C-alpha angles and dihedrals in degrees: 000000000000118000124194122185122190110200144151090207105104093190096059094088093058089044092054097043092041092224142071091218107078142121137185108303094032111148132204127184114238122209109259098051101288138117129222115211121193110227100178143269139265114217115201120216127188148117092296114075120224099033110169122253125226118233119199127203141163121220116203122195127210124208111289096024112176102222092194092058093047091047092048092050093048094044091050089053092050105036118104090016129113094260112156101179139004122192131188112199090343093308116121112233132196112253094242133107090245095049092048094045093049091052093048092048091050090050093049092049093049090047090054092054093048094053 
């Protein structure tokens, strides 16, 4: 599942990856039997200062993934941050535990039917 976060909070990446020492491809295990993989960032430059950057990730799910635990972990990393937009597989999602969990559950169900 692709995850895109648009934010003006430059500390959010270290908060999510739980380290300052990372590069593209860095992986972290998420509670609930999933993995977050850092795919890179797009920094915007222009006349206007403070343009948000776009952070890109992939979330992989193992068998028996607990979507509520993954959603809680992700929401706790994003809440109270300057997150403008989050997207899962190009679908904008409300920055709430419920919105994130619903989207993850839908993705897991559709994945089951495709396999």
